[in-house]
C-alpha positions in Angstrom: 13.2 147.1 -52.4 10.6 146.1 -49.8 7.5 148.5 -50.1 6.6 149.6 -46.4 2.9 148.8 -46.8 3.4 144.9 -47.0 2.9 143.0 -44.4 5.2 141.1 -42.2 4.3 137.8 -43.3 4.7 139.1 -47.3 8.4 140.3 -46.0 8.9 137.0 -44.8 7.9 135.4 -47.5 9.8 137.7 -50.3 12.9 137.3 -47.8 12.6 133.3 -47.4 12.5 133.2 -51.5 15.4 135.1 -51.6 17.5 133.9 -49.1 16.7 130.8 -50.2 17.7 131.4 -53.7 21.0 132.8 -52.5 22.1 129.7 -50.5 20.4 126.8 -51.7 23.5 126.0 -54.5 25.7 125.9 -51.6 23.7 123.6 -49.8 23.3 121.0 -52.5 26.9 120.7 -53.0 27.6 120.5 -49.6 24.9 117.7 -50.0 26.5 116.4 -53.1 29.8 116.2 -51.7 29.0 114.1 -48.5 26.4 111.9 -50.0 28.1 110.4 -52.2 25.4 109.8 -55.2 22.6 112.2 -56.5 19.4 110.7 -55.3 20.4 110.6 -51.8 21.6 114.0 -52.2 18.5 115.1 -53.4 16.9 113.6 -49.7 19.2 115.5 -47.5 18.6 118.4 -49.5 14.9 118.3 -49.6 15.3 117.8 -46.0 17.5 121.0 -45.2 14.4 123.4 -47.7 11.8 121.4 -45.3 13.4 122.5 -41.7 13.9 125.9 -43.7 10.5 126.5 -44.5 9.1 125.0 -41.1 11.6 127.8 -39.0 12.2 130.5 -41.4 9.3 132.6 -39.3 11.3 132.3 -36.4 14.7 133.7 -37.7 15.3 137.7 -37.9 15.7 139.3 -41.0 19.5 140.0 -39.7 20.5 137.0 -38.4 23.6 135.5 -40.3 21.5 132.2 -42.4 24.6 130.3 -43.7 25.8 128.7 -40.5 22.3 128.0 -39.4 21.9 126.4 -42.7 24.9 124.6 -42.5 24.3 123.1 -38.7 20.3 122.1 -40.1 22.3 120.4 -43.3 24.9 118.4 -40.6 21.9 117.4 -38.6 20.0 116.4 -41.5 23.1 114.5 -42.8 23.9 112.6 -39.6 20.0 111.5 -39.5 20.5 110.4 -43.4 23.7 108.5 -42.1 21.5 107.0 -39.1 18.7 105.7 -41.4 20.8 104.3 -44.0 23.2 102.8 -41.6 22.3 99.4 -40.7 22.4 97.9 -37.5 22.2 94.1 -36.6 22.1 92.8 -32.9 25.0 90.7 -32.4 22.4 87.5 -31.9 21.6 88.1 -35.9 25.4 87.9 -36.5 25.3 83.9 -37.1 22.3 84.3 -39.5 24.2 86.7 -41.4 27.2 85.4 -41.5 26.5 81.8 -42.0 26.4 82.3 -45.4 29.6 83.8 -45.9 31.5 81.9 -43.4 34.5 79.5 -44.4 34.4 76.9 -41.9 32.1 74.1 -41.4 29.1 74.7 -38.9 30.5 72.3 -36.0 33.9 74.5 -36.5 32.4 77.9 -36.5 32.4 80.4 -33.7 28.8 81.0 -34.3 27.7 77.4 -34.0 25.5 77.0 -31.2 24.4 73.7 -30.1 27.4 71.9 -28.4 29.8 74.9 -28.7 32.0 74.8 -25.3 32.6 78.5 -25.3 29.0 79.3 -26.2 28.3 76.6 -23.1 30.8 78.6 -21.0 29.7 82.0 -21.8 26.0 80.9 -21.1 27.2 79.7 -17.6 29.0 83.0 -17.4 26.0 85.2 -18.0 23.4 82.8 -16.0 25.5 83.1 -12.7 24.6 86.8 -12.7 21.8 88.6 -11.1 18.5 88.9 -13.1 19.1 92.7 -13.4 22.4 92.3 -14.6 21.3 89.2 -16.8 18.5 90.9 -18.2 20.7 93.9 -19.2 23.4 91.9 -21.0 20.5 90.3 -22.8 18.8 93.1 -23.8 22.5 95.0 -25.1 23.5 92.1 -26.4 20.6 89.7 -27.8 18.3 92.3 -28.5 20.6 94.9 -29.9 19.3 97.8 -27.6 21.0 101.0 -27.5 22.2 102.6 -24.6 19.9 105.2 -25.1 17.2 103.0 -25.7 18.0 101.0 -22.1 18.1 104.4 -20.8 14.6 104.8 -21.5 13.3 101.6 -20.7 15.2 101.5 -16.8 14.2 105.3 -16.4 18.2 106.2 -15.6 20.4 107.8 -17.7 22.9 107.0 -20.4 25.6 107.1 -18.3 24.1 104.8 -15.4 23.3 101.9 -18.2 26.9 101.9 -19.4 28.4 101.3 -15.6 25.7 99.0 -14.4 26.9 97.0 -17.8 30.5 97.2 -17.2 30.3 96.3 -13.9 28.0 93.1 -15.3 30.1 92.0 -18.3 33.3 92.6 -15.4 31.3 90.3 -13.1 31.0 87.7 -16.0 34.1 87.4 -16.7 35.5 86.6 -13.6 32.5 83.8 -13.4 34.0 82.7 -17.0 37.9 83.0 -15.7 37.3 81.1 -12.4 
């Protein structure tokens, strides 16, 4: 029982410890189930604990904590997935796939020099306006995401998607005839 002569900070620290002790086994089990191995589960669990400690002073005593903790867990888990996921721009596909290809270099899709399809694709992209060509190159050669492009161009992500779609349509039309 909390005595009435303790300060609010002492109450919060006691409440923080009691709350974390009661919910941490459930959160750790979620981490173990979702992450698959113990080391990654511990990383996600530590991130949840850190966010709980950082935001504990903002949480009221009578709030329901478990839904908040599961939301924090979900965000930490998604951060873990994004961190672990390796994204390769399409321009690096030939470097990655080269070791695993069954075909000789001249028959490979990734063969760049003298490849008729590649030359036609470069011609089609080259026929686009400077703005469209830059957008296509930043997307497919540099591997920038829609969010990164929206920040770079200073427009919404939806606008980037529309511009890219229309640029691809124009390139496709130039490619087909």
